[in-house]
N, C-alpha and C positions, 0 to 999 in steps of 0.2 A: 857638726852641730855644735854650739856653744855650750858652755857649762850652764848658762840660764836656761836654755831651752831643755837641756838635760833634766836640769833640776824642776822645770815645768812640768815635763811629761810623766816625770816620776811621781809628782803629787796631784796628777789628775786620776781622778777616781772613777770607774764605769758607773753608770747609773744603775741604781739597784732594781732588780726585778721586781714587778708588781706582785702583790701577794696572791693575786688570782691566779697567775700562772703555774703557782706550786700546787695547785689542786689536780691529783692525777686520777680521783674516783670519786666523783660528785656523789654516786649512790651510796656510799660508805657514810656520808655526812648527812644526807638530805633523803628521807625514806621516801618510796615512790607512791604518788598520787594514784589511788585507784577507786576512790569514792566509796569503798567500803571498811577497808581496816584502817587507810589513812585518809581522812576527810580533807576537804578543800580548805578549810580554816586550820587545821593542823598543819598541814603542808605550807601554808602560807607564813604561818610564824616561824617555821624552821628554817624556810627559804630566806625570810628577812634576817634572821639572826647570822646566817650564814653570810648572805650580802655584806652585813654590815661588819663583821669579822675580816672579810678579805677585801674591804674597802671598795665594794661596787653597790652601794646602797643607791647611788645618784643614778644608776641605770634602771631601777626598778620604782622610782618615785617620779614625780612629775619635774625632776631639775631639767632644764633646758640644756642640750649639747652645746659644746663651743662651736664657734663659727666654723665652718669649712677651711677658711685661711688660716684659722688659728694652728700654731704648732702641735697643739695637745689634741688636735682632732684625729689624726692616725692613730693614736693610741687608743683614744676613746671609742673609736668605731671598732677595734680590734676586742676591746673588753666587753663592748656591748654584745659583739658577735659571740664571744664566749659565756657570757651570762644566758643568750637565748639558747646556747646548747645546753647548759645546766638545766635549763626549764624543760627542753624536750627530753632530757635524759630522766628526769624524776617524775614523768607522769606514765602511766600505763600505756600499751600499745593501742587500746582501744580509744583512749582518751587522746593518744597523740594524733590519729587519724583525725578526730574529729578538730583537734587545735589547728591542725595544718589547713583543713579544709576552711575553717572560721577565718583563718588568716588570709586565704586567698579570697574568700567572699568580701571580706572587708576590704581589701585593695580593689576590688572590683567594684563594689559599692561606692567608695571613696572617689573613684576616678568619674563614675557616672552623676555623682552629687556635684562634682566640681565642674563638670563640663555640661551640665543643662542649663538650657536657655529657654526665653519664652518662644523664640522662632520655631522650637521643636515642639512645641506643645499646641494642642487645639484652641487653648483659649488660655485667660490670666487665670482662670478658677483651676484649670488643669495643671497649670504650671506651680501654682501654688501647693497643689495637693501632691503633686509629685515629691516636690522638694520635701514636704513634711513626711511623706510615706519613706523616702531614703532616709532622712534623720532616724526616724523611728528603727529602721532597718540596722543602720549604724550602729545603734544603741544596745540592739539585740546581741551584736557581736563584739561587745565590748568597746565600741568606738563611739561614745557618745557625743553628740552635736550641741552646743551651745546654742541659748536663744539669739545671741548676739552675731555668731556666725551664721545661724540660718538666715538673718536679716542680710548680713554682708552677700552671701550667695544670692538671695534673690536679687538684690540690686544688681548685682554684677551679671545677670542674665537677662537684663532688660535691654531692649534696644534704643537708639537714640532717639526716637520720639518720646521716651520717658525719662529723658535726662533731667528734667526740672524736679519731677516727683522723687527720682533716685537722690538727686542733691539734698533735698528736703528730709528724706529719710535718714541720709547720712549725718545731716547737721542736727536734727533734733534728738538722734538716738533713741527712737521708737522701738517697742518690743514687736514680738512677730504679729500679733493681732493688729495692732496699731497700724504696722507697715502694710497688710493687706487690705485694711479698710483705705489707707490713702491711695495704695494700688487701684483697687476697685473704683474709688471716686474719679481717678485720672481717667480709666475707661469709660465712664459715663460720661466724662467731658469730651473726650476724644470722639466719640460716637456722635454726640449731640452736636459737635463742631462739623463733622462730616455731614449729618443730616442738613443743617443749616446751608452748607455750601451747594449740596444737590438741591436744594428748594430755589436758592438765588440762580443757578444755572437753568433749571427748569423753566422758570418763570421769565428769564432772560431771551431763552430760545422762543418762548410762545409770543412773547409781546414785539411786533415790528418796531424797528427804529424809524422815528420820524425822518430822520435824513435819508432813508431808503425808499419812501415814497415818491413814485416818477410823476411829476408834473407835466401834462401834455404840451407842448410847443405848437405852435401855429403849424410847422411843416408836419408834424405828426398826427394833427388832427385832421390837414388836408389828405394826408395819405390814409388816414383810417376812413375818411368822406368816400375817398375812392375806392379805397376795398369794399366800402358798404355797397357803392354804387353798382361794383364787378358784382357783388354778390347778388343784389336784386335782379340785376339785368340777367346775370347767368340762370338764376331761379326762374326768371320769367320766359328765357329763352328754352330752358328744358322743359317748361310747362307747355310751351308752344310747340315743341318739337312732339311732346307726348301727345297734344291735342292732334296734330297732325298725323301722327301714326294711328290714332283712334280712328279719325276721318278716313283715311284710307281702307279702313275696314269697312265703312258703310256703304251699302249698295248704292250703284250711280241710279239716279232716276232719269226721267226722259226731260225734264225741264231744266237739267244742267246742260 
């Protein structure tokens, strides 16, 4: 090892430990939320002060996390889990059960909301209603869905035959009610188009083509005449045989 390397290694300082890791007993700093002695609003104020003091406030506000490819992401993820532990450790047992169940329910609702498609519903009206219901249920578990996200999910779940309307909705930036109206208009147009096609097909099937009318030739005309003659002769012969059988049943007279 050279003197330069030795000097550099001696001057390199380890990264300081994040202040949040120094907290050993969170209950001694934030009182337990039970809804009676400690109300939710009081607990939130205490928790926010604690988060600011230990430099983790960006984990409880709307700050976006770093990209997963970023070098800071690993530490951010660890700190985020630590803050979540603080939350779970400072609520009562009854509230903790509700909180954990709410988290699981929110995850299930989020999955269902993101995967719902028109093909899985009975109609466009049913599709829109299910999306709206899921958005309301997510709001009930503190996971509100913005109007723009609701419209975006509406478009994502449409099949290919609605591509034109989907593009117009995205380009015009309409709200939820306007998007539903545009979608309903497209349904009416598609149904009318199908009805017109069915009418044309039915009319075509009922009207014979002029090219399919058979014009009799001389040969076919002669053949028809021969068949007609044989038919008349056959009928005459059958009648003759019939009369013969009748005559055989008549009593013979002496004059014959």
